SEFIZA-3560 file (N, C-alpha, C; in Angstrom, 3 decimals):
REM SEFIZA-3560
<numar><xx>0.846</xx><yy>-1.174</yy><zz>0.000</zz><atom>N</atom></numar>
<numar><xx>0.000</xx><yy>0.000</yy><zz>0.000</zz><atom>CA</atom></numar>
<numar><xx>0.895</xx><yy>1.241</yy><zz>0.000</zz><atom>C</atom></numar>
<numar><xx>0.645</xx><yy>2.150</yy><zz>-0.894</zz><atom>N</atom></numar>
<numar><xx>1.413</xx><yy>3.390</yy><zz>-0.999</zz><atom>CA</atom></numar>
<numar><xx>0.653</xx><yy>4.530</yy><zz>-0.336</zz><atom>C</atom></numar>
<numar><xx>1.379</xx><yy>5.333</yy><zz>0.415</zz><atom>N</atom></numar>
<numar><xx>0.781</xx><yy>6.483</yy><zz>1.088</zz><atom>CA</atom></numar>
<numar><xx>1.336</xx><yy>7.772</yy><zz>0.503</zz><atom>C</atom></numar>
<numar><xx>0.492</xx><yy>8.766</yy><zz>0.411</zz><atom>N</atom></numar>
<numar><xx>0.949</xx><yy>10.125</yy><zz>0.140</zz><atom>CA</atom></numar>
<numar><xx>1.122</xx><yy>10.786</yy><zz>1.501</zz><atom>C</atom></numar>
<numar><xx>2.234</xx><yy>11.446</yy><zz>1.710</zz><atom>N</atom></numar>
<numar><xx>2.513</xx><yy>12.019</yy><zz>3.021</zz><atom>CA</atom></numar>
<numar><xx>1.438</xx><yy>12.989</yy><zz>3.477</zz><atom>C</atom></numar>
<numar><xx>0.786</xx><yy>13.651</yy><zz>2.528</zz><atom>N</atom></numar>
<numar><xx>-0.253</xx><yy>14.619</yy><zz>2.889</zz><atom>CA</atom></numar>
<numar><xx>-1.496</xx><yy>13.954</yy><zz>3.482</zz><atom>C</atom></numar>
<numar><xx>-1.688</xx><yy>12.664</yy><zz>3.195</zz><atom>N</atom></numar>
<numar><xx>-2.914</xx><yy>11.999</yy><zz>3.644</zz><atom>CA</atom></numar>
<numar><xx>-2.701</xx><yy>11.040</yy><zz>4.812</zz><atom>C</atom></numar>
<numar><xx>-1.455</xx><yy>10.805</yy><zz>5.192</zz><atom>N</atom></numar>
<numar><xx>-1.180</xx><yy>9.907</yy><zz>6.319</zz><atom>CA</atom></numar>
<numar><xx>-1.685</xx><yy>10.558</yy><zz>7.605</zz><atom>C</atom></numar>
<numar><xx>-2.475</xx><yy>9.811</yy><zz>8.364</zz><atom>N</atom></numar>
<numar><xx>-2.994</xx><yy>10.323</yy><zz>9.635</zz><atom>CA</atom></numar>
<numar><xx>-2.008</xx><yy>9.943</yy><zz>10.749</zz><atom>C</atom></numar>
<numar><xx>-1.490</xx><yy>10.960</yy><zz>11.422</zz><atom>N</atom></numar>
<numar><xx>-0.512</xx><yy>10.751</yy><zz>12.492</zz><atom>CA</atom></numar>
<numar><xx>-1.089</xx><yy>11.268</yy><zz>13.799</zz><atom>C</atom></numar>
<numar><xx>-0.965</xx><yy>10.450</yy><zz>14.832</zz><atom>N</atom></numar>
<numar><xx>-1.342</xx><yy>10.858</yy><zz>16.181</zz><atom>CA</atom></numar>
<numar><xx>-0.052</xx><yy>11.082</yy><zz>16.964</zz><atom>C</atom></numar>
<numar><xx>0.159</xx><yy>12.302</yy><zz>17.393</zz><atom>N</atom></numar>
<numar><xx>1.327</xx><yy>12.689</yy><zz>18.166</zz><atom>CA</atom></numar>
<numar><xx>0.905</xx><yy>12.856</yy><zz>19.621</zz><atom>C</atom></numar>
<numar><xx>1.518</xx><yy>12.057</yy><zz>20.502</zz><atom>N</atom></numar>
<numar><xx>1.145</xx><yy>12.066</yy><zz>21.920</zz><atom>CA</atom></numar>
<numar><xx>2.351</xx><yy>12.511</yy><zz>22.737</zz><atom>C</atom></numar>
<numar><xx>2.238</xx><yy>13.662</yy><zz>23.351</zz><atom>N</atom></numar>
<numar><xx>3.361</xx><yy>14.223</yy><zz>24.113</zz><atom>CA</atom></numar>
<numar><xx>2.819</xx><yy>15.201</yy><zz>25.142</zz><atom>C</atom></numar>
<numar><xx>3.282</xx><yy>15.064</yy><zz>26.394</zz><atom>N</atom></numar>
<numar><xx>2.798</xx><yy>15.955</yy><zz>27.446</zz><atom>CA</atom></numar>
<numar><xx>3.732</xx><yy>17.140</yy><zz>27.710</zz><atom>C</atom></numar>
<numar><xx>4.919</xx><yy>17.140</yy><zz>27.113</zz><atom>N</atom></numar>
<numar><xx>5.852</xx><yy>18.255</yy><zz>27.287</zz><atom>CA</atom></numar>
<numar><xx>5.795</xx><yy>19.159</yy><zz>26.054</zz><atom>C</atom></numar>
<numar><xx>5.393</xx><yy>20.391</yy><zz>26.266</zz><atom>N</atom></numar>
<numar><xx>5.173</xx><yy>21.338</yy><zz>25.164</zz><atom>CA</atom></numar>
<numar><xx>6.396</xx><yy>21.527</yy><zz>24.258</zz><atom>C</atom></numar>
<numar><xx>7.615</xx><yy>21.696</yy><zz>24.793</zz><atom>N</atom></numar>
<numar><xx>8.760</xx><yy>21.878</yy><zz>23.892</zz><atom>CA</atom></numar>
<numar><xx>8.987</xx><yy>20.682</yy><zz>22.952</zz><atom>C</atom></numar>
<numar><xx>8.840</xx><yy>19.473</yy><zz>23.467</zz><atom>N</atom></numar>
<numar><xx>9.020</xx><yy>18.286</yy><zz>22.643</zz><atom>CA</atom></numar>
<numar><xx>7.897</xx><yy>18.156</yy><zz>21.618</zz><atom>C</atom></numar>
<numar><xx>6.695</xx><yy>18.535</yy><zz>22.002</zz><atom>N</atom></numar>
<numar><xx>5.555</xx><yy>18.525</yy><zz>21.092</zz><atom>CA</atom></numar>
<numar><xx>5.796</xx><yy>19.484</yy><zz>19.922</zz><atom>C</atom></numar>
<numar><xx>6.265</xx><yy>20.676</yy><zz>20.224</zz><atom>N</atom></numar>
<numar><xx>6.547</xx><yy>21.667</yy><zz>19.182</zz><atom>CA</atom></numar>
<numar><xx>7.653</xx><yy>21.178</yy><zz>18.258</zz><atom>C</atom></numar>
<numar><xx>8.717</xx><yy>20.614</yy><zz>18.820</zz><atom>N</atom></numar>
<numar><xx>9.829</xx><yy>20.113</yy><zz>18.023</zz><atom>CA</atom></numar>
<numar><xx>9.392</xx><yy>18.989</yy><zz>17.087</zz><atom>C</atom></numar>
<numar><xx>8.683</xx><yy>18.011</yy><zz>17.623</zz><atom>N</atom></numar>
<numar><xx>8.245</xx><yy>16.868</yy><zz>16.816</zz><atom>CA</atom></numar>
<numar><xx>7.281</xx><yy>17.310</yy><zz>15.724</zz><atom>C</atom></numar>
<numar><xx>6.368</xx><yy>18.174</yy><zz>16.068</zz><atom>N</atom></numar>
<numar><xx>5.415</xx><yy>18.689</yy><zz>15.080</zz><atom>CA</atom></numar>
<numar><xx>6.138</xx><yy>19.450</yy><zz>13.966</zz><atom>C</atom></numar>
<numar><xx>7.141</xx><yy>20.218</yy><zz>14.325</zz><atom>N</atom></numar>
<numar><xx>7.923</xx><yy>20.964</yy><zz>13.333</zz><atom>CA</atom></numar>
<numar><xx>8.638</xx><yy>20.022</yy><zz>12.367</zz><atom>C</atom></numar>
<numar><xx>9.193</xx><yy>18.946</yy><zz>12.886</zz><atom>N</atom></numar>
<numar><xx>9.866</xx><yy>17.957</yy><zz>12.035</zz><atom>CA</atom></numar>
<numar><xx>8.873</xx><yy>17.315</yy><zz>11.078</zz><atom>C</atom></numar>
<numar><xx>7.704</xx><yy>16.960</yy><zz>11.574</zz><atom>N</atom></numar>
<numar><xx>6.677</xx><yy>16.368</yy><zz>10.711</zz><atom>CA</atom></numar>
<numar><xx>6.228</xx><yy>17.354</yy><zz>9.640</zz><atom>C</atom></numar>
<numar><xx>6.117</xx><yy>18.622</yy><zz>9.997</zz><atom>N</atom></numar>
<numar><xx>5.748</xx><yy>19.656</yy><zz>9.019</zz><atom>CA</atom></numar>
<numar><xx>6.799</xx><yy>19.770</yy><zz>7.912</zz><atom>C</atom></numar>
<numar><xx>8.073</xx><yy>19.698</yy><zz>8.278</zz><atom>N</atom></numar>
<numar><xx>9.153</xx><yy>19.774</yy><zz>7.289</zz><atom>CA</atom></numar>
<numar><xx>9.018</xx><yy>18.673</yy><zz>6.247</zz><atom>C</atom></numar>
<numar><xx>8.581</xx><yy>17.489</yy><zz>6.680</zz><atom>N</atom></numar>
<numar><xx>8.429</xx><yy>16.359</yy><zz>5.770</zz><atom>CA</atom></numar>
<numar><xx>7.054</xx><yy>16.309</yy><zz>5.102</zz><atom>C</atom></numar>
<numar><xx>6.318</xx><yy>17.409</yy><zz>5.198</zz><atom>N</atom></numar>
<numar><xx>5.038</xx><yy>17.607</yy><zz>4.503</zz><atom>CA</atom></numar>
<numar><xx>3.889</xx><yy>16.737</yy><zz>5.010</zz><atom>C</atom></numar>
<numar><xx>3.980</xx><yy>16.272</yy><zz>6.245</zz><atom>N</atom></numar>
<numar><xx>2.830</xx><yy>15.593</yy><zz>6.827</zz><atom>CA</atom></numar>
<numar><xx>1.817</xx><yy>16.668</yy><zz>7.207</zz><atom>C</atom></numar>
<numar><xx>0.578</xx><yy>16.509</yy><zz>6.787</zz><atom>N</atom></numar>
<numar><xx>-0.436</xx><yy>17.543</yy><zz>7.004</zz><atom>CA</atom></numar>
<numar><xx>-1.511</xx><yy>17.142</yy><zz>8.011</zz><atom>C</atom></numar>
<numar><xx>-1.811</xx><yy>15.857</yy><zz>8.097</zz><atom>N</atom></numar>
<numar><xx>-2.910</xx><yy>15.388</yy><zz>8.936</zz><atom>CA</atom></numar>
<numar><xx>-2.352</xx><yy>14.893</yy><zz>10.276</zz><atom>C</atom></numar>
<numar><xx>-2.026</xx><yy>15.837</yy><zz>11.154</zz><atom>N</atom></numar>
<numar><xx>-1.410</xx><yy>15.527</yy><zz>12.443</zz><atom>CA</atom></numar>
<numar><xx>-2.394</xx><yy>15.860</yy><zz>13.558</zz><atom>C</atom></numar>
<numar><xx>-2.713</xx><yy>14.843</yy><zz>14.340</zz><atom>N</atom></numar>
<numar><xx>-3.579</xx><yy>15.023</yy><zz>15.499</zz><atom>CA</atom></numar>
<numar><xx>-2.696</xx><yy>15.018</yy><zz>16.737</zz><atom>C</atom></numar>
<numar><xx>-3.018</xx><yy>15.838</yy><zz>17.714</zz><atom>N</atom></numar>
<numar><xx>-2.186</xx><yy>15.981</yy><zz>18.904</zz><atom>CA</atom></numar>
<numar><xx>-2.985</xx><yy>15.648</yy><zz>20.153</zz><atom>C</atom></numar>
<numar><xx>-2.356</xx><yy>14.868</yy><zz>21.040</zz><atom>N</atom></numar>
<numar><xx>-2.928</xx><yy>14.576</yy><zz>22.350</zz><atom>CA</atom></numar>
<numar><xx>-1.853</xx><yy>14.840</yy><zz>23.394</zz><atom>C</atom></numar>
<numar><xx>-2.262</xx><yy>15.376</yy><zz>24.537</zz><atom>N</atom></numar>
<numar><xx>-1.301</xx><yy>15.690</yy><zz>25.597</zz><atom>CA</atom></numar>
<numar><xx>-1.380</xx><yy>14.712</yy><zz>26.769</zz><atom>C</atom></numar>
<numar><xx>-2.148</xx><yy>13.633</yy><zz>26.598</zz><atom>N</atom></numar>
<numar><xx>-2.225</xx><yy>12.594</yy><zz>27.630</zz><atom>CA</atom></numar>
<numar><xx>-2.612</xx><yy>11.273</yy><zz>26.977</zz><atom>C</atom></numar>
<numar><xx>-2.355</xx><yy>10.196</yy><zz>27.686</zz><atom>N</atom></numar>
<numar><xx>-2.722</xx><yy>8.883</yy><zz>27.181</zz><atom>CA</atom></numar>
<numar><xx>-4.223</xx><yy>8.722</yy><zz>27.012</zz><atom>C</atom></numar>
<numar><xx>-4.972</xx><yy>9.276</yy><zz>27.947</zz><atom>N</atom></numar>
<numar><xx>-6.428</xx><yy>9.186</yy><zz>27.871</zz><atom>CA</atom></numar>
<numar><xx>-6.962</xx><yy>9.913</yy><zz>26.642</zz><atom>C</atom></numar>
<numar><xx>-6.460</xx><yy>11.103</yy><zz>26.408</zz><atom>N</atom></numar>
<numar><xx>-6.871</xx><yy>11.880</yy><zz>25.247</zz><atom>CA</atom></numar>
<numar><xx>-6.478</xx><yy>11.161</yy><zz>23.956</zz><atom>C</atom></numar>
<numar><xx>-5.278</xx><yy>10.575</yy><zz>23.947</zz><atom>N</atom></numar>
<numar><xx>-4.801</xx><yy>9.839</yy><zz>22.772</zz><atom>CA</atom></numar>
<numar><xx>-5.696</xx><yy>8.642</yy><zz>22.466</zz><atom>C</atom></numar>
<numar><xx>-6.118</xx><yy>7.937</yy><zz>23.499</zz><atom>N</atom></numar>
<numar><xx>-6.980</xx><yy>6.778</yy><zz>23.296</zz><atom>CA</atom></numar>
<numar><xx>-8.309</xx><yy>7.180</yy><zz>22.651</zz><atom>C</atom></numar>
<numar><xx>-8.881</xx><yy>8.276</yy><zz>23.104</zz><atom>N</atom></numar>
<numar><xx>-10.143</xx><yy>8.755</yy><zz>22.528</zz><atom>CA</atom></numar>
<numar><xx>-9.973</xx><yy>9.109</yy><zz>21.054</zz><atom>C</atom></numar>
<numar><xx>-8.867</xx><yy>9.784</yy><zz>20.737</zz><atom>N</atom></numar>
<numar><xx>-8.603</xx><yy>10.137</yy><zz>19.339</zz><atom>CA</atom></numar>
<numar><xx>-8.368</xx><yy>8.882</yy><zz>18.513</zz><atom>C</atom></numar>
<numar><xx>-7.625</xx><yy>7.919</yy><zz>19.066</zz><atom>N</atom></numar>
<numar><xx>-7.344</xx><yy>6.671</yy><zz>18.358</zz><atom>CA</atom></numar>
<numar><xx>-8.629</xx><yy>5.937</yy><zz>17.980</zz><atom>C</atom></numar>
<numar><xx>-9.520</xx><yy>5.810</yy><zz>18.936</zz><atom>N</atom></numar>
<numar><xx>-10.777</xx><yy>5.085</yy><zz>18.690</zz><atom>CA</atom></numar>
<numar><xx>-11.592</xx><yy>5.768</yy><zz>17.605</zz><atom>C</atom></numar>
<numar><xx>-11.609</xx><yy>7.091</yy><zz>17.608</zz><atom>N</atom></numar>
<numar><xx>-12.417</xx><yy>7.840</yy><zz>16.652</zz><atom>CA</atom></numar>
<numar><xx>-11.760</xx><yy>7.933</yy><zz>15.272</zz><atom>C</atom></numar>
<numar><xx>-10.460</xx><yy>8.185</yy><zz>15.224</zz><atom>N</atom></numar>
<numar><xx>-9.773</xx><yy>8.525</yy><zz>13.970</zz><atom>CA</atom></numar>
<numar><xx>-8.985</xx><yy>7.377</yy><zz>13.328</zz><atom>C</atom></numar>
<numar><xx>-8.574</xx><yy>6.386</yy><zz>14.100</zz><atom>N</atom></numar>
<numar><xx>-7.762</xx><yy>5.262</yy><zz>13.600</zz><atom>CA</atom></numar>
<numar><xx>-6.565</xx><yy>5.749</yy><zz>12.782</zz><atom>C</atom></numar>
<numar><xx>-5.605</xx><yy>6.423</yy><zz>13.425</zz><atom>N</atom></numar>
<numar><xx>-4.459</xx><yy>6.967</yy><zz>12.702</zz><atom>CA</atom></numar>
<numar><xx>-3.590</xx><yy>5.864</yy><zz>12.084</zz><atom>C</atom></numar>
<numar><xx>-2.842</xx><yy>6.239</yy><zz>11.050</zz><atom>N</atom></numar>
<numar><xx>-1.922</xx><yy>5.311</yy><zz>10.399</zz><atom>CA</atom></numar>
<numar><xx>-0.644</xx><yy>5.132</yy><zz>11.211</zz><atom>C</atom></numar>
<numar><xx>-0.273</xx><yy>6.159</yy><zz>11.967</zz><atom>N</atom></numar>
<numar><xx>0.972</xx><yy>6.153</yy><zz>12.726</zz><atom>CA</atom></numar>
<numar><xx>0.755</xx><yy>6.870</yy><zz>14.046</zz><atom>C</atom></numar>
<numar><xx>1.306</xx><yy>6.293</yy><zz>15.121</zz><atom>N</atom></numar>
<numar><xx>1.258</xx><yy>6.935</yy><zz>16.435</zz><atom>CA</atom></numar>
<numar><xx>2.694</xx><yy>7.160</yy><zz>16.896</zz><atom>C</atom></numar>
<numar><xx>3.001</xx><yy>8.406</yy><zz>17.225</zz><atom>N</atom></numar>
<numar><xx>4.294</xx><yy>8.757</yy><zz>17.811</zz><atom>CA</atom></numar>
<numar><xx>3.985</xx><yy>9.187</yy><zz>19.234</zz><atom>C</atom></numar>
<numar><xx>4.514</xx><yy>8.452</yy><zz>20.216</zz><atom>N</atom></numar>
<numar><xx>4.095</xx><yy>8.702</yy><zz>21.591</zz><atom>CA</atom></numar>
<numar><xx>5.256</xx><yy>8.770</yy><zz>22.572</zz><atom>C</atom></numar>
<numar><xx>5.064</xx><yy>9.580</yy><zz>23.571</zz><atom>N</atom></numar>
<numar><xx>5.928</xx><yy>9.633</yy><zz>24.741</zz><atom>CA</atom></numar>
<numar><xx>5.596</xx><yy>8.394</yy><zz>25.567</zz><atom>C</atom></numar>
<numar><xx>6.598</xx><yy>7.709</yy><zz>26.052</zz><atom>N</atom></numar>
<numar><xx>6.339</xx><yy>6.495</yy><zz>26.834</zz><atom>CA</atom></numar>
<numar><xx>6.015</xx><yy>6.785</yy><zz>28.286</zz><atom>C</atom></numar>
<numar><xx>6.538</xx><yy>7.889</yy><zz>28.793</zz><atom>N</atom></numar>
<numar><xx>6.396</xx><yy>8.166</yy><zz>30.222</zz><atom>CA</atom></numar>
<numar><xx>5.498</xx><yy>9.378</yy><zz>30.420</zz><atom>C</atom></numar>
<numar><xx>4.241</xx><yy>9.104</yy><zz>30.729</zz><atom>N</atom></numar>
<numar><xx>3.265</xx><yy>10.145</yy><zz>31.041</zz><atom>CA</atom></numar>
<numar><xx>2.397</xx><yy>9.619</yy><zz>32.171</zz><atom>C</atom></numar>
<numar><xx>1.844</xx><yy>10.508</yy><zz>32.937</zz><atom>N</atom></numar>
<numar><xx>0.956</xx><yy>10.069</yy><zz>33.983</zz><atom>CA</atom></numar>
<numar><xx>-0.464</xx><yy>10.522</yy><zz>33.704</zz><atom>C</atom></numar>
<numar><xx>-1.463</xx><yy>9.839</yy><zz>34.142</zz><atom>N</atom></numar>
<numar><xx>-1.441</xx><yy>8.520</yy><zz>34.767</zz><atom>CA</atom></numar>
<numar><xx>-1.376</xx><yy>7.363</yy><zz>33.758</zz><atom>C</atom></numar>
<numar><xx>-1.632</xx><yy>7.624</yy><zz>32.472</zz><atom>N</atom></numar>
<numar><xx>-1.577</xx><yy>6.572</yy><zz>31.461</zz><atom>CA</atom></numar>
<numar><xx>-0.452</xx><yy>6.906</yy><zz>30.498</zz><atom>C</atom></numar>
<numar><xx>0.541</xx><yy>6.045</yy><zz>30.408</zz><atom>N</atom></numar>
<numar><xx>1.690</xx><yy>6.278</yy><zz>29.549</zz><atom>CA</atom></numar>
<numar><xx>1.464</xx><yy>5.819</yy><zz>28.130</zz><atom>C</atom></numar>
<numar><xx>2.454</xx><yy>6.053</yy><zz>27.275</zz><atom>N</atom></numar>
<numar><xx>2.367</xx><yy>5.724</yy><zz>25.871</zz><atom>CA</atom></numar>
<numar><xx>2.316</xx><yy>4.239</yy><zz>25.564</zz><atom>C</atom></numar>
<numar><xx>2.798</xx><yy>3.406</yy><zz>26.444</zz><atom>N</atom></numar>
<numar><xx>2.782</xx><yy>1.961</yy><zz>26.209</zz><atom>CA</atom></numar>
<numar><xx>1.449</xx><yy>1.323</yy><zz>26.628</zz><atom>C</atom></numar>
<numar><xx>0.633</xx><yy>2.058</yy><zz>27.325</zz><atom>N</atom></numar>
<numar><xx>-0.663</xx><yy>1.523</yy><zz>27.755</zz><atom>CA</atom></numar>
<numar><xx>-1.670</xx><yy>1.856</yy><zz>26.705</zz><atom>C</atom></numar>
//
């Protein structure tokens, strides 16, 4: 299956604002346009269920629900 970078749905999960800005900037440079952002594991799960992203980039250590849960 071939993807166009503009249509790939990415879920970015990060609770630290500087890292969120940096990661989002890198994705923008590579022309990813459909980027969803969550600042907690709970918020990410809700977005995942609704949107079914193609790729999830997550922080592993967040409270109370981390990226591996």
